[in-house]
N, C-alpha and C positions, 0 to 999 in steps of 0.2 A: 494699539485698537485691538481690541479684546476679540481671542483668536475664536470664542464662542458665537461673537456679533459678525462674523466674518461669515459663520456658515450659517446659522437662522438666516442670515439677510439672502444668503445666495440659494438656498433651499426654497424660499421663499420663491424666487423670483423664478428659478429654475421650474419648478412645480405651475406655473404660470403658464410661461414659455411651452412646458410639455403638455399641456391640457389644451393650448391653441393650434398645436402641431403635433397632436401621437406623435409615438415609434412606434415608424413599421414593424411587422413581423418578419421577423432575423430566421435563418432556415436554422434546425435545430442542433446545425453542426455549433451553432454560438450562444452564448450565455443569454438568458433572457432579456437583463436588464446591464449593460454596460457603461461608468460614469468613472471618469477621469479626473482626480482631482490635482488641481495646480496652484502652488502656494507658493511664493516668495515673500523673503522680508527685506524686497526692494534693493539688495547688495550685492546679493549673487543670484545664477542663473535658478531658477525655480525647479522646487520639488515636485515629481509627479508621483503619484498612488493611481493606479489601474483596481476599480474595486466592480466586481461580479456578482450575479445574482438574478435567485429565480424571479425576481420584482423589485419597484425603484427604491423600497423602502428597505430591504434589506441589502442591496448593494450602495447603497448608500450610509448607514449601520457602518457595515465593513471598512467601507474607504475615509469614515472620521476615526473609528479605533485606530484606521492606521496611521491615520495625521497625527493622534495624538499622540501614541508612539512616537514617531520620530519626531513633533514635538518637543518632548524630554531631552532630546541629546543636541536641541540647537541655541544657540548665545543671544541670536534677536529674535525680538517676536513678530512670526508674518505680519505684512500688511494689507499682503493679495491675496484676492481666492481668485480664480477663474474653475468651474466647472465646467463640462461639458459628458451629454449623452451622446452615446453615438444612438444617431438617426434609423441610418442606412447603412448596407453590406453589399458589397458588391466583388463576388469572387471571379480569380482574371490570373490565365495563365501566362506565368512570366514573358514569355516570348509577347503576350498580349499588353500586359503591361507596358512592358520596354519600349511598344510600337507605337503604345498611348505617348509615353514620355517624349520619343522623338519627334511629337507634335507638338509638345511645349515648352513655349520657351520659360528657361530656367527659374527657380523661385517661384511661379507661376499655377506649378500643381496645387489644383484644392482641393487635396484629396488626405484624409490621415491613412496609413499601412499599419497593417497586421500582419506579423510574417508565421500566424499562427493560427487556427479557428477558436481557440479557448480566450483569443487576447490579450495571452498574458507577454508576451512580447510587443506590442502596437505600438504607437508613437501618432500623435497627431499634427500636424496641417504642420502647425508652428514648434514643433519639434526639428522637421525634417527642415523645416529654413534656418532653423536657430544652428545646428548641429551642420550644416553642406550637407546633407545626406542623399542628398538628387541633386549634386553642386561639383561641376569641374571648372577649371578656371577657364581652359581652353575650348569649351564647348558652348554654347547659345542655350541648347535644351536641355532639358531636365535629365540630368543622365544619376544614376545611380553612384556612389563614390565608397568604394571596399573597405577602404580605410579608416573613412570616419566613424562606418557605420560599424565598424570592428572596437574604434576607441570609446567610440557614447556606448555603444552593447556593456563594455565593459563596467563603464561610472553610472549608466542608467538600472542597470539590469544585473550585474553581480559577474557577466561573461559576455567572451566575444559576441558577437552575431556575424550571418551570415545573409548577403541577398540569395536569393535561391541557384540551383545551382544546374538544374538541367530545366528547359525550353516548358515545358508541361507543366512544371513544379505550383502549386497555385500560391497567390497572396493576394490578400483580402483590403482593396478598395474600402473607406468608410467615411461616410458624411457624420456630421454630428449637430445639436442644438444645445448652448450653452451661453452664461450667464459671468457675468465679474462684477466683482463688490472688492472696494478699499472702506467697506462699512460707513462709511456717509453717501455715497453713491453709490447701486447696485445699477446694472446696465446687460441688457437683453444684446448677445453674440450677434449681429448679422449672420443669415445661416448660409444665403446663397447671394451669386450674383460677383461683378464685381466690385462690389463695397464689401463682401463678405471678410470676415476674421478678426475684425474689429466692433466695438458697439456698435450700434443702432443709433444713428445721428438724428432725435426725435424733430430736433429745430436745426435748418441748416437757414440762420440769418446773420445779420450784421452784428448780433453779441456771439454767437458761435467763431464767427471770424477773428474778433477782436479778441475772443479767448484763443485761439491757434495762435495767433499774430505774439499774444503776449507772453506765451509760456517758450514759442520758441526764439524771441528777442531774446528773452534771460539764459535761456540756451544758449544761445551765438554771443552774449557777450560773458558768459562765463568761459569761454574758449581763449581769451585775449587774457592770455599770462601776465603777471607783474612787471614784464621787459615789454608788454606790447604787441609780442610774434602770438601768434595764435597758437594753441593746439589743431592742427591741421585736419585730421580727422581720424577715425575709427574703422576698423574692422569688426563690428558686434559679434560675431559670433563667436571670437575666440579673442574679445578685447585686446588686439593688436592695432597699435597705435599705424599710421601711413607712414611710411618714415622718408618724407619728403618734404618738399616745400616750397611754394608757388605765390612770387610778389603778386601777379597779378590778380592772384587770386586773393590777396591780405587784401589789396586795394576795394576790389567790388565785394565782398565780403562786408570790410568797415562800412560801405556805400549803402548798404541794405543791413546792416545793425543801425545806422541812424536812421532808415526808415523805418522802423522799426520803435525806435526810441524817439519818434516823433508825435508816435500813438502812446506809449508805453509812460514815455516823462520819468522815468525811474533813475534816480540819482547814480546808483553803483551802474546802472546802462553806462551815464552818459561818463561815468572815471572808468569806464572799459574803453566807451570809443575815445577819451582824449589822450589814451594809451597808445592803442591803437593806430591813433596819427601821428603820436611819436614818435612810432618807430618806423611807419613807413616816412615820415618827412626827413628824420636822421638817421635811418638805416638801408632802406631800400630804392632810396632817389638823389641822383648825382646830378651835380652840374657842372655842365660841361662847355664850352666856348667853342661857337660856331666859328667857319671860316670870312663870315664877314662882320666877325667882333661883337656880335649878341653871344648872351647868355642863355642857354637852356636845361630845359631840365628833364632828364629821362628816369623810368622806372626799370633799375636793372635788375636785370633775374636771372635764373641759374644759368650756369654755362658763357654769364657775361652777356646776355641777351637783351638787346633793346628793345619791347615789343612793343607795335604802335597801339595795338590796347592796353596797355599796360598804363601808358601812359594817360589813356580816357578813363578809365575808373578813376584811377587817381584823383583827376579834372570832377569828376563825379562826384567824390567823395569829399572835398575841399568842398565843392557848389553846395551841395546837400548842408553840411556842417555850416556853410555861411549864412543861405536859406534861412536854416531850424535859428540860427542862435543870433543872427546878427554881427558876427564877430568877422570884421573882416582880413585877419590876422594873413590870410593863407595865399587873398588875391597874387599875391607879387609870384609868390609860387605858380599860381596855376597858369598865369602868364608865360614863364617861361615853358613849361610842360606843354601849353601849348603853340608857342614857338618849337619846341618837340614834333611835335606832330605835324605843322608846317611845312619843318625842315625832310618829315618824310614824303611828301605828296611832290608829285611830278610836277613842275608847273605844265610843261602844256596839254599833256593826256585832264588834270585833276585826280591820275589814281593813285594812290598809296600803297608805298613798300611797308611789308611789314615786319620785318628782321634785321635788326644793325648790331655792329657788335661792340661792345663797348672799351676801350673810352676811345677807338679810333674813329669809329660811326662807320665803319665800310659795312656795305650790304651782306649781308649772312642769305638772306630768302625773302626774295618780289612779292612771296603770295606764299602764305601759310594754312588761315583761317579764314573766314570770308566774314565773322563776329567781328575782328579786328575792324571792319570798316566802317562797319555801324558804329563800333564804338567810339572809333575817332569821330566821326560826325555827328554823336550825341552828344559826347564831351563838349565839345567847341564848341556848340549850340546851346549848352548849359552857362557856358562861360559866357555866349555870347549874351544872354539872359540877363545877367550879372550887369555887366560891362557895356553891352552896346558896342565892342569895339566891332568894325565894318569887316575887321581882318579874317576874325573868326566866321562868320557869315559868307565872306568870296570865297575863302574854303570849301567851306560846306556846300555853294553853290556848284562850283567846279570840282567838286568831288562828286555831286549827284547827277551832272552831266555825264561822265564814264559811267556811274553807279546804273544807271537805263542804257547808254547805250551796249553795257554790256548785260545786259539784264540781269542784275541781281537781285531784282524782286523772286526769282525763281528759287531762290534759296531759302526763304520764308524765315529771311531773320528777325529775331523778335528787340533785335538793337538798332535791325534797319526800321522796322515800326515804333521805336521809340525815339528815335531821328527825327523820320519824315513828320510826328504827332508835332516834335518841335520849332522845325522848319518851319512850316506851315501857315505857324501864329507870327510871323514874320516874314515870310512869303508865300503868299496864298498862290502862286501861279498853278496852274491846274495839271501840267506834269507831274507835280510835284503827287497832290492828292491822290492820282490814276496810279502814280507808282506805289502810295500806299497802300489802295485799294486791290493791286496787283499782289504784293505780296503776303496779300492773306484770302484770295476769291478762291483761288482752286486749291486751298490745304483744307478747309473747312472738316471735310470726309476724314484727312490726316487727324487734324484735331478732337473729332467725335468717336473714332477706333482705335487711337493708337494704344494698344494695352500698356503700355510704362506707363508714370506717371508724366513724365516728360515735362518737367517742371517751365521751363521757358516758353510752353505754348500759351500759358497762361499769360504771362509777359507780354506774347508776339498780340496777343487777341486785348489784353488790355490797353494796350499802346492806340490799335488799329481803334477800339474803342470809342476814346478820346478824340481821334479825331473823327471819327463817325459822327461822331455826335454832334460836331461842330458844324460839318458839312449839312448836315439835315436843320440847320437852323441857318444858313449860308444861302441864298435866293442863287447868287450866282456862281455854284461848284453843288445842288443841291442834286443837279440833271445826270452828274455822276453815278448818283449811287441807282439807277433807273433800273441795270442790268444786272444789281449788286444782289444776293439772297440776304437780307437783313433777317428774314426770321430764320434762317440757317443759322447765321452768322451769331446771332444772342442767344441761339439753343446749344449752339459749340460753346461758348464762352463760358452760361451756364454750367452745363455737360462737362466741362473739362475743370472749372472751379473746385465744384464738389468730389471729382475723381481726384485732386491731389490729393482729396486727404485719407489716401489708401498710401500713402508714405509717411505718415505722421507717426511718431514713436506715442500712440496711449501707453499705460503700462500694463493693458491685457496683452500688448504687443512685445512688449519692452521687457518683459521676466522675463520668457523664456530664453532670451540672449544672454550672454556671460555676467556680464557687469552692467545692470538692468540702469542702476544712477548714471552710467558714463550715458547713455544717450536718450536717457527719458527725456520727450518734450522736443528730441530735435526731429531733423526729416530724414529719409534715408532711399537710395535708390536700389530697388530692392531686386534687380536681374544681376547686381554687381554687389550679393552677398547680403544687402543690407547696408551696404557701403553709410558711413555718415562723414562728410568731410563740408566743409565749410562753406564753399560755392553751394552745398548740395541745398545747405542749410538755406546758402542767398537766395537762388530761384526761385524755391518755394516761397520766400515770407517777403519778398519783392513784388512776386504776381498776387502774392493776397494783400499784400498793404495797397496795391490798386485796388483791387478788387474789391475791398474794406470803401476802398474812398468812391464809388462805383455805386455800394447799397448806397452809399451813406448819402448820394444825390438822389438815386431814385426815391429813398426814402424821405427826402427833404420832399423832394418834388409830390409825393403821394401822400406825407402827414401831413402837409401845410394847411390841408383842409381843416386840422384839428384847431389850429389858431385860434384864441378868440373873436378876431376881425372876420376869420374866413367861415366860422362857423356863424356868426351872427349873418352874413353878406348870401351864404349856403339857402339858411334858411330862412332867412328874410325876418329875421325877430330880432331883439334886442338887449343889452347885456341890463337886466334890472339891478342884479347885484353881480358887480365886474370881478370876471377871474384878478388873482394878486399871484404875485411871486413866479413860482414853475409850476404852472399850469401843465399838466398832462391830461389829455383825454387818451384812453386806450381804446374803446370801443365806445355802444350803446347797448343799453340794458331796456329791453323792454316787459319780460317777465322778470319775480323775484331769482326765482332757481338757475339764470342764466346770470344774474352779476358776478362782477369782476371788476377787483381795484380800477377805480382809473373814467368806469362806465358814467357815461351821461345818462341820467334817470332821465326819464320819458312818461309823465306824467297824464295819468288818466283825464283828469278834472271831470269836467262835466259828461265825460261819453258815459254810457253805459255796463260796458266790458273794454277788455283789451286792455295794455299798457299797465301803468303799478300808481295804486291807489294811494290815496293822501298818508294811509298808515303806516306802506311799504317803503312808500316815497323818506318817510321819518327815521325809518329805522336803517335803509342804506345809505341816508346823506352821511350819517354818524361812522358809517364804515367803511370811508376812503372812496368818497363816491367824487367823481370830478366835478360834477355840477348838477343843475336841475333841468330840464326843456318842458315847458309848462302855457296853458295859452294864460290863465288864471294863477297871475305869483303871491298872492293876497299871504297863503299860507306855508309859505315856505323862504320867504324872508327874514325869519331870524333861523334860522337852522346852520347859517356859518359855511356854504358852500354857494357857487355860483349861479346864478339863477338867470336862463334867456329865455325871454317868454318872445314866444310866436301868433302866430294865427289860426293854426292848426296842426297837429303832434302829427295824423297820417303823413301831411305835407312835409314837415319837416324831416321826418326821419326818410321819405322818399326821395329827399332833395338830398340827401346828407353820403343814400347807397347812391344816386347817380353820384354827386361829384366823386366819390370812390372809386365809381370803376371806370371813372371817364380820366383818373391821377392812373389809374394801376396799368404797366408797362408790359404785363406779361400776355400769355393767352389764358381766356375763358373761353369752357365748354357751356352748351347751357342743352340739359340734358330732358327732354318731355316721351311723353310715350302712357296707353293706358295701364301697364301693369307693369315691375320692376323698376321704374326711375330711381326709387332710392336706393338699390340692391345694386344698380351700373352706375349709380354716381361713386359709393362706395368703392367698388373694382377699377373704376378709371383713375379714382385717383389713387388707389394703393398701387396701380399699375406706374401714374406718372409720376409717382413718388423713388422710383425709381432711378429716372433722370432730373431729379431736379425737385425742390421743395413743391408740394402742393399739395392744396387746401380745397375741401368740399365744403357741400351744405349740410349746414348741422340742424339737429331736429326736423328734420325732412318738411323744415320752412321755405315752401315753395309758392306761396300767394306773392303780390307786390309789397307788402311789407317785412314780412317775412327774407325775400330775396333781399331787402335792402336792408335790413338787419344781418343777416349772415355777410353781404357784402364793403359795408362797414365797417363791422370787425374782425374781417381776415387780413392777414399780413400783408402788406403792399410791395415787400422783398419778395414773396412766393413767387416762381417761376409758373404756376400754373393756378387759374380756381376752374373748378367744375362744382358749376351749378344748377340745381331743378327744380323744373320750371312746367309747372301745372296747366292745365288746359284753359281753366279761370282766368277772365282776364287776363290773357296773353298778349297784348296788343302793348299791355304796361310793362308785364312781367321780360318781354325781348327789349325795350325800349334802357331797360334797365342793365341788363345782362350784359345788351352787346355781343352778342358772344361771335366769334372768328370761325367755329364748328359748333355746328349744331347735329345735335344727335336724338332721332325718335326712334322710340325702339320697338312698337306697337299700336294697333289702333284694335279697340276691342271694346263690346256694349259697357260702356262706363258708366256712371252719372249722364244718364241717360234724361233724368227728370229736369235735369238744366240744358241739356244737348240735343234735345230731340233724335238723331239718329248719329251711326256709327261716319255718316259723311258728314256731317254737319262738324262732330267731333274733328275730325282728318283735317277742314277749310280750317279751324279755330287752329289746331294746334301745328300747322302748315305756318299759323302768322311769327311763329319762331325764327321765322328766316326775314321777316320786315325789317329789321334794325341791322343784318348783316352786309357788308364789301362785296364788290365783286372778287375779290380773292378768298372768299371765305368759302366752307365745306360742307357742304351736307353729307351727313352719313345717316344711311336709311337701311331698316329691317326689309331688307329685297323681296318679304312674301307679306308685305304689309297688305293691308284693306285701303284701299282709295289710293295706290302706288300713284296713278296720274294725275291726282291734284299734287303732292309733296314735289313733283319730279320736273310740273308747269310750274308753278313760284321756283322751284328752282332755276331753273331755266331762265324766267323771267328776271330774277336776282343775278343774275350771270355765275351765280356759283359752281364749285365743282362737285360732285357726284361720288361718293363709293358706296358699294351698296355690302350687303353681309348675310347670309341665309341659307337655306339647305338646295338652292334652285343652282341651277348650272351657269345660269347667267349671272350669279353676282361677283363682286369683283371678290372678295374672301368667301368660299364656299365650304360648309362643312361639308362632306362628303360621308364619314360614319365616323363611328364611334362604337370602342367597347370598352366596357367600364370606366377609364377615365382617359383612356389611348382613341387622339381623335387623329382623323385624317382630314388633312384642312387644304383645299386646294389656292393657290392666289400665285398668278403671272405666268400660269403655266405649269408651276412647282406643281407637285405632293410633299405637303408634310407631315410628317408623323410623328407625333409626340403626345407624352402626359401632360395634359392641361390640368388634373389634378383635381373638376370637376367631373361627378357623376353625372346627374339630371341636363337634360338637353335645357331646359331656358336657361340654365347658368352657364351653359359651353358657349349657347349663343349668345348671352350677353358677353361673356368673353371674349368672343366675333366682333361685335360690335366695340370694346374697347378696344380688340387691335387695330381695326379700321381707324379707329377714333386718332390714335396713334400717328396713323398712316398719315392722317391729314396733318399730324402736326406735324411731319418730316419727321419723327421718331422712328427707327428703326424696332421694329414692335418684336421683329426676330429672334432680340438677344432678349427679351423676356417671355419667352412660350412657357414657363414654368413659376411664372410670377405668381399665379392662383393657387399653388399648391402653400401657401401662407396669407392664403387670403379664409376669415372666419365670415358668414354668413353677420346680417345684425340683429338683434332682438325681433322677435316676430316675423322677419323675414326671412327665413330659412334656417334658423340658429338650429346646431342639433346639439343636444346637452345629453348626458350620460345621469342617469339617475337611481337614485332608490328609493322606490313608495313601497312604505311599508313590507319593506323584508324583499321587496319584487325589484328585479331590474330591468329598467327600460332605458329606450333611445327613444327620446322626444324630435320629430320635427316639429318646429314652431314656425308656424308662415299664420298668423291670426292677425296679422297688423292690418288686413284688406285683401277685398276679394273680389273677380270679377271674373265672368264665364271666362276668360283666356286665361289667366291666374289659377284660379281652379283649375283646372283640363292638366295644368301643367304638372301640379302640386299631384296629381293623381297618377300623372305618365311618372312621376317619379316614383309613388309608390310599386306601380309595375314592372320600374327597373332596380328592384331592392333584390339581392341575393335571394336565390330559391331557398327553402330550408328557415328562414325567418318568419316569423308571425306580422303580419301586416297590419297593421288597424287604423283606419282612418274616423277620421271626427269632423265633418262640418255644419257648417252655418250659415247661416241667410247671407246672399251676395247683396246686398241694400243700393238705392238706388238706378237700379234698371230700367226704368220709365212702364210704360203698358206694357210690355214681353216680359216682364220678369219672373212671370210662371215658366211661362216657353225656356226663357235662360235656364230656370233649374231643373227641369225636368230634362231637358237634352242634356245634361251631365250623365245621365244613366247612362249611355253607351262605353263611356271611360269606365267608368264604376265597375260594370262588366270586362272592358277588357284589362282593369286593371287585376282584377277575382281576388278583394283583399280576403282576410281571413276574418276583418271584423268591420261593422260599417253600425256608426253614431251620425245620425240627423239631428240638429237642433235647428227650433226657428218656425215662425210661421210659413214661410216660403221657403222651408226646405221639408214641408208636409207634403206639398206636390212631387217632390219628387220622392220623397217615400211612398206614394201611394203605387209609385213604379218598381222603386226597392223592395218591396212588403212585398209585392206579386211576381215579379220576376223569378221564371225557371234557373236562370243563368246564376240567382243568387240565394238558390235556394237554401244552399248549406253554405251559409255565410253565415255570423251569427252578427243580428244585426235588430237597433231600436232605432224610434224619434223621440225626441225631449224639446217640449215646448220651450225651457230658457236652458240656460249654462247650471244655474242651481239644481234642477232635476240630476246633470250632468255629475253633477262635483259628488251629489246625496250617491250615486249608483256607483262611480267610475271603480269602484275598487272590488268589485263585484267582477267588473269585465276584465278588467287590469291581471296580464298573468305574466312573470318570468321571464326575460328576453323581448319582450314587446316592442314593435318598433312604431309608434305612435306619431303620427301625422294629424295636423291640425289645420285648420283654412275656414276661416271666416269672416265676413265684415267686419271691422273693428268695435263697432258701436254695438257689435254683436255680447262681445264681453267674455272672449276666452280667454284676455290675459288674467280672469280670476281661476279658469280653468289651469292656466298655465303656473301662475302661481301658487296654485295649490298643489301641483304635484311638483313643483320645484323646494316650496318650503316646507313639506309635509318630509322630505324625505332624511 
């Protein structure tokens, strides 16, 4: 890959990332711009250059120059480039840093460190990890390692480095914003939260999981040597092989390799499997004649140990091989291994003993690890599934009586979860189902909060999910789920599946270690110096294979509505031109600009407007459309695509949306309110994406057809949908959305030409709860107009209610705010944190998000800083730094829509701007306010007086009524002000009004045309 191409790709992406989250102002002790260039040829530890300057371009140029100088000395061309810009810096006394480290699990200190204020001896977060600079083998928390720092200093900086000597010495912690590129793809590095440090994963779906499985299966197969033994593992910091071997893990890793190969079907991987099985069969397994004359087989490990679990995982590997290939060559050996397991079972109690000596079979250890019990029972059940030999089922049933008596479910073992799922397939005794539920019931908080990836937790969850899924469809046992928190279970499952990706060696992480090619595509255990061992890869891989199957089942259930038969049934239509071959529908298209490959085209036909015209249909039909839905097929019969004839296009779209919603298994939040709906949807989607895949309404399409279009086009594998719902046709909207959580932000005089008064608006918006079930939750702004209407409706529907706002009676209360720091009260606790938002209406939006997450049983206290990376939408608070005719201005664009409550919020935001800045307000008409429209405009005077802007422009016929007040106001006498009838006059005069460093706030109803003014300011720069 071209070196220059790497630089170009990285710079483009980094500039975009920094524009979305600008670098904080540092102390003058530090350079104004600090960049780290991390470059690697993929074969050796990355080279790092630190470049500083007074601005980005200067530090970039210096960094590139240093890299080019380094490049001349290298034999191999670079293939990866990671560039990080220091974003924030915190100075700490050495004693305080050590105290912080003592509270941090080793290799979970998510900061870089600089030993000097000039950042000439600064080390990135991943440098600290990859060189074990904060790691000591015998200490579980982050601990400064002086020896490793001294050695690394010589290699990295050309001199030995030391940690601070005195307790009061200062050291600097820092966070960065970064990007990574291999020249083909360029990724933003996730900057915050538990998923930080590697690429931002835009899509978390079946395709992404399949890619991870494919890569890690390939890695594991390459660890199989020519003789069939594995490279057991590596300590990647210094590329050291793990100097031991474990026969049990050889077998269990081969089982996982088979699971991965079932997905990939790669021939080279199959050859590796054959070698591993051959080595297992002929080198590791020994046959022994038992006292009764029968022959048993045992896996013999180090120190001539026969481990109960060893026999079990051998059976699992052979059984999987038999299942996938149909080859029964290992059946006899599996039976001998099973005989060995039964030999290790006490006939009177059912208890398995764990360790025997080879070859005399004397007892070495009755108990060692509870894993062995679950492995043994699971292995026998897998063999029973193939042969139906009653001996194996009888052994497991006897063992489970012992497990139940000894309360083995308290161990929350994933192998027991696997086993009980298999056992209940053949013996559906309720006690086994209860054991399976108890094995996970009290462990969900651990699954949700455990900071390490702990990959066996996903295996535990996936095995339990299969059993639970069957229970939900079995009337005889479904009652056992009555007190089981299924919502929390599925949330924990999805969270843990996504969290495991923190243990994957992407190139942007592997490049920091001594031999990146050795570990690329593997999985690691972070708190053990990023150890990579075959059984580590095994557990991640097995968990993800099971999770992929789960996603595929969900996908099949949800996407079945896209089959030709289902489409015709759902829409009550008929195929005039039937689909053939590989027919695949990816969504529906109702507007040309929204078309994507695989969309069904919704034809306008005889309608006056909406949907797609005949001309557009013909254009898109040739552009990989999957088909056409129409009322009259005459014009479309010769276009070469399937044609579905329906009676009504609108009815067809609504039916498709309804079917997609009914098939969706995730959580759905409906959002309504007179102001801020779209922004709240965006903020909530942004926050939820930290805890699973989330999608929100696109194009503010919040009426029935728009909602149906959104729903049908959303991913069925997402964990959360967030849907905006307009007050218009709310009864239809709620029947489409069927929200589990309804969020109502506010009530204001808006669209009064259609809804008479605010009480009527409240009554109509309360219909959002009409389709909700009693287990649902209403999230309500506590200071809302006509609150009684919403509370009454919620009580009638049996809903939970969570309120937020400024009043002390709210569940989540905004106590005070100063700048971006807020005090929030929740459950008798006071929380002080930087929310990353300045304006009160945005802070209240954020509280509504936290309240909604509480309703979804998500620990929102873990994402208090989530909005630091949120960027307002165009026309809805978007902030742009512009240069207009040589004048630098900051534009706050709120021009998409307006009503009295949102208008006052913007004016209040003006007043909160730091003193010393020129505040310029441009306000346009608020439309659809009914008979009291002029009054609502005049009432804005008090807000303007309180805000005291430096300049005011009013625009439009209705704003002239406010102008009559503003122009004569003594409080605003010194303010420069004017009224213009239309936007055109503003555009003609705006240059005379703008001054350098103006902060310009624009707000009006959309149809007033302030977008033209915005475009004039933006595109003339």
